[in-house]
N, C-alpha and C positions, 0 to 999 in steps of 0.2 A: 504494500500500500504506500502511495506517495502523496504529496500535496499537503494541504493544511492539516487534514486529519491524520495523515500518516506521520507528519512531523511531530504531532502532539503525543505520539507514543514513546518519545524518548524519555529517559529518566528525568524525574522532576528536578533533580539537582542541576542537570544540564540546562533545563529551561529557566531556572532561576538565574543561572549565570548569564543567559542571553538577555534577561530583562534587567540585569543589574545596571546596565548602561543608561537606563531611563528611570531613575529613582522617583521622579515626580509623577510618573504616570500611574502608579498604583496597581500594576497588574498583579492578579492573584490567580492561583489555579484551583484551590480548594473550593468546595461547593458553597461556602459562606458567601452568598451572592449579594448583589445590590438589593436594596429594598424593593420587593415586587411592586410594580406599578408606579415607581417614581418617575419624575420627568425625564424624557429621553432626548432632550435637546442636544446634550453632549453625551458621547458614548465612548469611543475607542480609548481605552487606557485610563479612563477617569474613575476613581474609586475602585470598586470591585465589580466583576462581571460574572454573569451566570455561565456555568459550563455544564454541558450535558452530553451524554452518549448512551442512548438506550433504544431498545426495540420492544414493541408491545404487540402481543398476539391476542386477538379478541374475537369472540362471538357475540358478546354483550357490549353495551355502551360502557367504555372504561370509566367514564365519570360516575355513572350510577353505581358501579361495583365499588369503586374506591370510596365514594361518599358513605357507603354502608359499613365502613370499618371492617372489612372482611377478614376472616381467619385464614391464615396461610397454610397451604398444603405443602409441608416441608419436603416430603419424599418426591413430590412432583417437581418442585423447584430444583432439587438436587439432580434429578434426571434430566431436566432441561439444560442445566449448565454442562453436564457431561456430553450431551448431544451437540451443544454449540462449540465446545472446546475439546474435540477428540484427541488433539495432539498435546494436551496439557496434563500435568499432574494436578489434581484438585483436592484441596483440603478445606473443610468447612471451618469458618471462623464465626464471629459474633454477628448478631442481627443489627439492623439499622433502619431508620425511617427513610422512605423513598426520597424525601426532599434533602436529606443529608448526603446521599450517595448517587445523585444523578450522573456525576462524573467521578467514578471511583479512582483511587490511586492506581498506578500501574501495577499489574500483577494481581489485581483484585477484581472480583465480580460480585454483584448482588442480584438476587433473583427472588421473585415471588410468584406463586401460582394460586389463583383464586377461582371461584366458579365463573367460567366463561372468559377468563382473563389471565394472562401471564406477562410479566415484565422482567426484563434483564437489563442491567446497567453494566457497561464495560467500555473502557477507553478505546478498544479496537473496533467498535461497531460503526463509528462515524465514517462517512465516505464523502470525498469531494463530488463523486458521481454516484449517488445511491442506486441508480439503475444497475450497477455492477455488483450489488450485494450477492455473495455466494449462495448457491442453491441450498447448501446444508443449513444455512441460517434461515432462509425463507421456509424451508420444509421442516423445521424443528418441532413445530406444533401444528396440528391439523385444524387451525382456526381460519375463519373466512377472511378476517381483516388482519393486516399487519401494518404497523406504523413504525417508522424510523425517525428519530429526532436527534440531532447533534448540533452543538455549537461550542466554539472555543473563543473566549474573550480575548486571549492574547493575540490570536491571529485574526480576530474579527471575521469569523466565517460561521455559517450555519447551513444546515441542510435538513429538509423534511421530505419524507416519501410515504406513499400509501399504496398497498397492494390489496386487491379484493379478488377472492377466489383464484389466487395464483397469478393474477394479471396486474402489472404496474399501472396504476391509475394516475399518479401524480409524483413527480420528483422535482424539487426545486433546491438548488444549491447556490448560495451567494457569498460573496466575500468583498471586503473593502479593497483588497489588493489582489487582482486576478493573477499576478505573477507568482503568488504562492500556491496556486492550484497545481495539480498534477494531472496532465501537463498544463502549463500556464495558459491563461486566456486573456483576451483583451477586454477590459471593462470589469464588471462586477458579477455577471451571471455565469456560473460554471456549468450548470445543467438546468434545463427548463423543459420538462416533459409533461404533457397532459394539461387539463384545465385547472385553474386556481381553485384551491379549497375555499369553503365559505369564510373561514377566518382570515384569509388573505385579502379579501375585498377591501377592508378598511386600510390595509397597508398600501396597496397599489393605488388607492384613491387619494392618498395624501397630497400628491402633486401630479402634474402631467410631465413625466420625464421625456427628454428628447434623446433619441438614439436607442437602438435595440438593446444595447448592453447596460443601460442605466437603470438603477433602482431608486425609488423615492423613500427608502427606509433603510435603517441600519440592519445588518445581518442578525445581530443579537435580538432585535425586535421581532424578527421572524421566528427565531427559536423560542423565545419566551411566549409569543402568541400561540405557538403550537403546543407548548406544555399546558397552557391554560385551556385551549380549545379541545384537545384530545383527552387529557387526563384530569382536567378540572383543577390543576394546581394554581396557586395564587401568584402567577408571574406576569399578569397583565391587568390592566384596569378593568373593573366591572365584571369580574368573573362571578357568575351567579352561583351561590351556594358552594363556595370553593372547598376542596378537600382540606381537612384540618391537619395541622402538623402533629405527628406522633400517632397517627391512626392507620398508617399503611406500612407494616413491617416487611423488610426484605431480608432474606437469608444471605449471609456473607460467605465468600469463598476466596481462598488464595489459589490462583491459577498460574502455573509455571510451565512455560514451553519446554517440551522434552528435548534433550540434547540431540542435535542432528535432524530435527523435524522441520517441516516447512514453516511452522509457526515461529520457530526460532529465527529462521532466515528472514521472515517478514519483519520481525522486531529489529533485526540488524539493518534492514533496508530503511526502516522508519528513522533510525538514527542518522543514516546517510542523507535522508531527505531533509532533515533539519539542517545539516551542514550546507546542503545546496541552497536552502532557503535563506541563509544568513544575509546575502546582499539585499534581498527584498525587504528584510526586516528593518532596514534603515528608514522605511516609511512609517514605522510605528509612532504613535503619539495620540493626541486628541484631535478629533475631527468634528466638524459641524456641517449639517446639510443646509446649504443656502439656495435660495430661489432668486434668480435674476429677474429684472423687469420684463424680459421677454417670456418668462414662464419656465425657462430651462432650470435644471437643478444640477448641483455639483457638490462634492465633498471638498472642504477646505480645511487646512490646518487651523487649529484653534489654540495652539500653544506657542 
């Protein structure tokens, strides 16, 4: 895996070294996110940002299931993790609330299985191009709906995808800096397949962007809106009856790539991807979306 999400798989200490050159930007990797629903006039690198990397399998409405404070089927969660990570040694660790582990530390996974719903959080699930998600992940549970959501505040990228009955219905991947994508793209849209999802309408309607590659919202806004619309988590304004913190437990696992496996090779490639991304990281900082008198929009440095 390469690109924004592939680069995010490097060891966290490496990533902290990368961000040390910008001490005023406040980048953080842990899930302690910015206050859900706060003003989004400034984004990239200001304060803390939400990170997420998860897949959702559903036959029921995920929001209704999670609002009911469901009991977790632990054996089913264990089995799902083993199917998703066949080339890893797996060891069970402690439980955590879903809002604390949307983007687990490297080498960790969190999973929950409930009636009509299963959730897995792992840093390796995010994709610059979600349409390329491996079949063993898509087929891990026989549910009709599959949702993928990922975002990384450090790289200002986010992706959302939906499959129904095995068919890709929507994939949208965006980034502030298209040169970080794998392979790089011109502009901010990395992948755009299918019709916009209902929650996207308000994002695209914010301005009238000029140019096929322009987006009128910050990538993290897309990721947080997806968390709110799909799971009912309080990461956007006006979420009706949001899921309460501490009511959705996930089982924790340590997942370690087996020596000589393809999974181990992928992790090494991810580290190499970060090294290749270093020149483009010079664009990190605070950005503001500005609207010109002619109606066009552009991102400008705010620091």
